N, C-alpha and C positions, 0 to 999 in steps of 0.2 A: 553147738546147741542149746536152744532157749526151754526156758520149762514151761513156759508158760505159749499161750494158742494162739500163735502172734508171730506173727517173721516170717522167716525161711522155714520151720520147721510145721506149721499152721499153716500155712500157702500150699503144702503137699497135700494134703488135706481139704478135704469140702468144707467151706465155706459153714457155720452151725446158724441155727435159726431160732431165736428169741419171740414162744410165744405168751403177749401176759391177756390180761381180759379178767373185766368180773367173773364170778360165779354163777352158770344161770344165761352167762353170752350166747354159750354151745362150743367153748373151746372143744374140749373132748368130741365133738359127734363131729367136730369139723377133725381131728387129729385121728381120730379112728376111720373117715372115709380118708384121708390121706394117705396114711400106710396102709390098708385094703387094697385101694390102687398103687402104690409103693413102692413094695414090703421091702424090698431089695435094694430098698431108697433112703430111705431116713433110720436112725437109732436113738433108742434115748438114754443119756446118762443117768449112770445111777447115783442116786444124792446119797450124800451120809447125816444121820439124825442121831442124838442122844437120847432118845425113847426106845423103848423097852419094845424087841420082835411082839407081835399081836400073832398070833393061832393061825399058823398055814403059810407064814413068811417067811423069804429065806432070807442068811446073810450072802449079799454080795449083789443080788436079782433085783429085790423088793427096795432092799437100801443097801448100804452100809452101815451097822450098828457099831458105836464107839466109844468112848465116855467123852466128858464133857472135858477132860482135862487134856486127852491126845486132839478132841478136836476145837478146841480156843488153840493150843499151840502150833497145831497147822493152819490154821485162820494169820495167826501175826502172823507166820513164816512166811504168810504170804499165795501160799497153795490153791488158796476157794478166790473164785471164779465170784461166787455172791452167799450168802446165809444169814440167816436171822431168826429168829426164837418167837415158837406157835407156846403158846400155853405151858410155858417153863419149860419145854426142850427145843434144842439148834436144829437147825438146818438148812444145809448148804449143798453144793456144785464143787465138787472140787477142779483146779485142771488137766489133773491123772484119768477123771473121771470121761471128761470134752477130750482127750484126745487118744481116751480106748476106744471113741468112735469116728474122730474121724479117720485111725488108722486103719481101720476097714473102707476105707474106703467111702462111709454111711455121710449123710447130714447129720447131723448131732443135734437134734430139737432142747433144749431148755422150756419147759410149764415155768412162769416168771413170776413173779406178783411186784408190785410197783417198786418196792426198796430192790432188790436183785437186780429189777431193770437197770435202776439208779448206780449201783455196786458194779455190773456189768460194764457199764458205760465207762467208769476208770481205769475197766483192763484196758487189754490190746488186744481183746479175743475177738475183736472185727464183724460179729453177727449181723443179719439180716434181722432187723426190731419189728412184729410184728402184733397190731392191737388188733383182738380179737371185741366189740361192742356190741351192747343191745340196740334194738333202734329209740327207744327210750326205758324211763325208770317206772315206765305204769305197763308195758310189756316185760320186762324183770321181775318187776315181784308177782308177775301172775305165772307168768314160766317157776319161781320160783315157787309160790305155792300151790301148786301144778305137781311138785315131782311129793307135795306130803311126805316130806323126809326132814321141815325144820319145827323145833319149837315160834310160835312167835317171837322170843328173844332173840332169839338167834335166828330170824328172820331178818329181824330190824338190823342184826349186824351186819352182816352182807348187805343188808341194801345200803347205809348209811357207807359202806364195803366201795361199793360199786358206784356211787356218787360220787363221793372221791380219785377214784380210778378213770374215770368217765372224763373228769376234768383233765383230769393228769394225761387221760391219752391226745389233748388237746395239743399242750405243751410243743410249740413248736420245734424240728430236729431230734425231738426224742424215739419216732418212732418213724424207718422206715415209711411202712403204708399202715391204715387203721384201717381196716372191713366195721361195718354197718349191719352184721347177720339179720337181715330184716328175712327173708328166706336162704333158706340151709345152700338151694344150688347155685345158685347169687354168690352167695358168699363163699362157696367150694372155690369158686370159679375164678374171681377174684384171689385167695389164697394159694391155687396152683398158678395163676395166671405171674405172684406173687415172688415164688419159687423156682419157675421151671425152666429161667438156668443154669440155677446151683443142679435142678434135677436131670437135666440134658446132659451136662457136663459127668455128672456122677453117673449115668446107662453111657453115656459116649465114654469113660475110662473103664470103666468093667466091661464093659465086650471087646477091648481092645488087648486087654490082660491074657 
């Protein structure tokens, strides 16, 4: 039996979905709609991190909290599908976390950044790659400013990252589908359409159990 989410073992479970896109593109809103409509179809893998838990966070539910040494050893041992460093802390998705979701006959959703997408491309996870993009940089900037949650410095960092992300999404063959979130309902319809085959397979499988 293989330890990777590919081959015979992974084919027994639903194909995972990698969702990527810049902050402000609407990924979270689309995901909430998807989970609300198909609450028994999708599941999230629990990521690992080396940062300390925040008040109210639970180990194993919000994150798997581990030491830097333990996480680096697992990454070096090929036990992660992707990992990255933010603000000095390590974050990543383990193969076991994805397999835990697949074992429940759920479609595992991974909300991943650009670096993570490239890392997963090197594995045999074989997910459906979906990129959620804003209609334009101007609209994205307005959305981010309307949140009123960012300092000007933080906002500019997000906008710079978003510009790189939008160019990244144009790379041929990188994503199975790129959805421009101009109007929420249209974008949601396209997202459902891209995942409908997997959704129906999970529902059919659940009914036959």
